RODO-2510 file (C-alpha; in nm, 4 decimals, decimal comma):
residues 204
     n   res          X          Y          Z
     1     m    11,8012     6,0670    -3,3059
     2     i    11,7386     6,0530    -2,8980
     3     a    12,0054     5,7950    -2,7340
     4     p    11,8681     5,4938    -2,6062
     5     f    12,0586     5,5698    -2,2492
     6     t    11,9005     5,9090    -2,2572
     7     s    11,5708     5,7625    -2,2589
     8     a    11,6205     5,5106    -2,0393
     9     a    11,7689     5,7789    -1,7839
    10     a    11,5036     6,0353    -1,8553
    11     g    11,2322     5,7139    -1,8005
    12     f    11,3899     5,6538    -1,4730
    13     g    11,3889     5,9393    -1,3394
    14     t    11,0358     6,0559    -1,4411
    15     s    10,9145     5,7133    -1,2706
    16     l    11,0818     5,7682    -0,9417
    17     s    10,9407     6,1611    -0,9631
    18     l    10,5984     6,0303    -0,9475
    19     i    10,5792     5,6829    -0,7306
    20     v    10,8338     5,8301    -0,4627
    21     a    10,5380     6,0589    -0,2709
    22     i    10,3526     5,9066     0,0036
    23     g    10,0415     5,7212    -0,1286
    24     a     9,7981     5,4364    -0,0400
    25     q    10,0470     5,1761    -0,2117
    26     n    10,3581     5,2813    -0,0840
    27     a    10,2444     5,2797     0,2756
    28     f    10,1294     4,9169     0,2071
    29     v    10,4640     4,8031     0,0750
    30     l    10,6279     4,9925     0,4081
    31     r    10,4307     4,8057     0,6098
    32     q    10,4426     4,4700     0,4788
    33     g    10,8414     4,5365     0,4964
    34     v    10,8148     4,6535     0,8224
    35     r    10,6657     4,3130     0,9509
    36     r    10,8654     4,1047     0,7243
    37     e    10,5343     3,9391     0,5517
    38     h    10,5412     3,8337     0,1672
    39     v    10,7947     4,1290     0,0931
    40     g    10,8653     3,9759    -0,2302
    41     a    10,5562     3,8719    -0,3453
    42     v    10,4474     4,2585    -0,2680
    43     v    10,7469     4,3708    -0,4201
    44     a    10,6853     4,1984    -0,7305
    45     i    10,3339     4,2525    -0,7959
    46     c    10,3772     4,6593    -0,7812
    47     a    10,7103     4,6417    -0,9994
    48     v    10,5401     4,3939    -1,2835
    49     s    10,2296     4,5728    -1,2161
    50     d    10,4002     4,9292    -1,2949
    51     a    10,6049     4,7788    -1,5998
    52     v    10,2275     4,6227    -1,7590
    53     l    10,0358     4,9693    -1,7314
    54     i    10,3429     5,1763    -1,8531
    55     a    10,3834     4,9317    -2,1381
    56     a    10,0236     5,0230    -2,1985
    57     g    10,0695     5,3753    -2,2200
    58     i    10,3782     5,3618    -2,4193
    59     g    10,1613     5,1486    -2,6655
    60     g     9,8743     5,4162    -2,7061
    61     l     9,6331     5,3426    -2,4511
    62     g     9,6368     5,6423    -2,2457
    63     a     9,4935     5,8194    -2,5586
    64     v     9,2016     5,5364    -2,5245
    65     v     9,1748     5,6255    -2,1629
    66     r     9,1801     5,9688    -2,2113
    67     s     8,8922     5,9820    -2,4985
    68     a     8,6863     5,7788    -2,2094
    69     p     8,6148     6,0167    -1,9196
    70     t     8,3200     5,7945    -1,7770
    71     a     8,5391     5,5260    -1,7695
    72     v     8,7926     5,7262    -1,5634
    73     t     8,4944     5,8643    -1,3177
    74     a     8,3907     5,4826    -1,2239
    75     i     8,7254     5,3831    -1,1676
    76     a     8,7432     5,7034    -0,9744
    77     w     8,4846     5,6173    -0,7415
    78     i     8,5567     5,2557    -0,7007
    79     g     8,9054     5,3284    -0,6044
    80     a     8,7757     5,6092    -0,3508
    81     a     8,5276     5,3459    -0,1715
    82     f     8,8410     5,0833    -0,1536
    83     l     9,1070     5,3002    -0,0055
    84     v     8,8507     5,4810     0,2346
    85     g     8,7497     5,1505     0,3262
    86     y     9,1074     5,0243     0,4162
    87     g     9,2244     5,3372     0,5995
    88     l     8,9190     5,2835     0,8254
    89     l     9,0534     4,9211     0,9230
    90     a     9,4052     5,1057     0,9619
    91     a     9,2543     5,3491     1,2029
    92     k     9,0893     5,0765     1,4048
    93     r     9,4246     4,8770     1,3975
    94     a     9,5852     5,1948     1,5528
    95     w     9,3199     5,2413     1,8325
    96     k     9,2946     4,9263     1,9624
    97     q     9,6921     4,7946     1,8578
    98     s     9,8289     4,6415     2,1850
    99     e    10,0969     4,3778     2,0170
   100     h    10,4158     4,4672     1,9713
   101     l    10,6478     4,3839     1,6417
   102     e    10,7794     4,0392     1,5773
   103     t    11,0893     4,1443     1,4186
   104     a    11,1315     3,7657     1,3751
   105     g    10,8284     3,6102     1,4408
   106     t    10,5451     3,4589     1,2074
   107     a    10,3396     3,6515     0,9662
   108     a    10,0411     3,7250     1,0987
   109     q     9,8727     3,8028     0,7714
   110     s     9,7966     3,4922     0,4969
   111     p     9,9795     3,5291     0,1400
   112     r     9,6802     3,5131    -0,0254
   113     t     9,5179     3,8335     0,1891
   114     a     9,8889     4,0357     0,1226
   115     v     9,8688     3,9633    -0,2512
   116     l     9,4687     4,0347    -0,2994
   117     t     9,5451     4,3453    -0,0761
   118     c     9,8604     4,4737    -0,2868
   119     l     9,6215     4,4054    -0,6056
   120     a     9,3905     4,5810    -0,4895
   121     l     9,5396     4,8871    -0,3846
   122     t     9,7267     4,8764    -0,7224
   123     w     9,4891     4,8072    -0,9980
   124     l     9,1828     4,9914    -0,8131
   125     n     9,4180     5,3142    -0,7618
   126     p     9,2957     5,5736    -1,0222
   127     h     9,6461     5,7319    -0,9191
   128     v     9,8480     5,4214    -1,0852
   129     y     9,7080     5,4824    -1,4517
   130     l     9,7283     5,8591    -1,4436
   131     d    10,0657     5,8158    -1,3444
   132     t    10,1506     5,4817    -1,5502
   133     v     9,9523     5,5255    -1,8210
   134     l     9,8775     5,9036    -1,8823
   135     l    10,1673     6,0762    -1,7966
   136     l    10,4271     5,8430    -1,8462
   137     g    10,2274     5,7005    -2,1233
   138     t    10,2476     6,0348    -2,2962
   139     v    10,5925     6,1099    -2,1525
   140     g    10,7494     5,8464    -2,2932
   141     n    10,5686     5,8666    -2,6762
   142     s    10,7370     6,2082    -2,6797
   143     y    11,0778     6,0132    -2,7250
   144     g    10,9788     5,8665    -3,0338
   145     a    11,1737     5,5964    -3,1711
   146     a    11,3082     5,5649    -2,8494
   147     r    11,0296     5,5358    -2,6032
   148     w    11,0564     5,1926    -2,5412
   149     y    11,3919     5,2541    -2,3817
   150     f    11,2022     5,5009    -2,1977
   151     a    10,9478     5,2501    -2,0661
   152     i    11,2455     4,9925    -1,9805
   153     g    11,3970     5,2935    -1,7428
   154     a    11,0538     5,4176    -1,5950
   155     a    10,9956     4,9981    -1,5164
   156     t    11,3720     4,9824    -1,3744
   157     g    11,2989     5,2877    -1,1475
   158     s    10,9744     5,1442    -1,0215
   159     l    11,1282     4,8372    -0,9670
   160     s    11,4281     5,0303    -0,7647
   161     w    11,1639     5,1828    -0,5600
   162     f    10,9428     4,9176    -0,4380
   163     s    11,2430     4,6928    -0,3514
   164     g    11,4245     4,9507    -0,1400
   165     l    11,0988     5,0239     0,0126
   166     g    11,0232     4,6878     0,0878
   167     f    11,3213     4,5401     0,1964
   168     g    11,4662     4,8414     0,3315
   169     g    11,1512     4,8416     0,5809
   170     r    11,2867     4,5422     0,7336
   171     g    11,5517     4,7818     0,8487
   172     l    11,2840     4,9596     1,0716
   173     g    11,1608     4,6671     1,2366
   174     k    11,3439     4,7177     1,5410
   175     v    11,2312     5,0766     1,5485
   176     l    10,9093     4,9529     1,5394
   177     a    10,9184     4,6640     1,7703
   178     r    10,7117     4,8772     2,0471
   179     p    10,2873     4,8873     2,0159
   180     r    10,3048     5,2849     2,0391
   181     a    10,5274     5,2905     1,7244
   182     w    10,3286     5,0513     1,5302
   183     r    10,0042     5,2762     1,6318
   184     v    10,1659     5,5751     1,4942
   185     l    10,2467     5,4071     1,1567
   186     d     9,9107     5,2363     1,1197
   187     g     9,7594     5,5755     1,2060
   188     v     9,9597     5,7782     0,9118
   189     v     9,8338     5,4112     0,6906
   190     a     9,4795     5,5447     0,7965
   191     v     9,4877     5,9226     0,7576
   192     t     9,6821     5,8754     0,4155
   193     m     9,4665     5,6325     0,2636
   194     i     9,1503     5,8245     0,3432
   195     t     9,2789     6,1019     0,2739
   196     i     9,3964     6,0205    -0,0895
   197     g     9,0098     5,8475    -0,0989
   198     v     8,8333     6,1317    -0,0215
   199     a     9,0031     6,3544    -0,2371
   200     m     8,9265     6,1019    -0,5103
   201     a     8,6060     6,1505    -0,4466
   202     t     8,5738     6,4944    -0,4787
   203     r     8,7445     6,5253    -0,7899
   204     a     8,5002     6,2150    -0,9354
***
């Protein structure tokens, strides 16, 4: 039997290897961290969502999704449209940005907007399902009776990453306190999201 610690460590490492790559969700969490806007809520949504999806994958939902290619295609198109749209909004901000980043000022984005955007980026992003439900679910189930320890490790890896990205982003506030630096960040967000969205639509 595989030791619980070994399974948990494998889950932690596998989860990080999948979510550390630059993506739309990571870009949004970093942006919220830099702006100091509702970081706790955003980090919590990402971490809890990943934990739920990982549990679903370990519980066997991965096999169900793999057997329904039409559903996967529909999710891909919806997610692609959302990512491209959000990327265009980020490009508009980058083009017209004239404000400097107030590292200690009030939030410019409402909690509702931040929460809804984070939920959409998480649950309408096909990559999230591929990474958590399919990939982590498949790998986790290979650990047999220890698969739930793998799930705990994977969820912990997700929580650690998003916490570091969100709360660590606050340290970048002084660096990005100039309009030009903020325009660069929004430009990176725009390119990342549009690229991912187009790639999804191409594969759909």
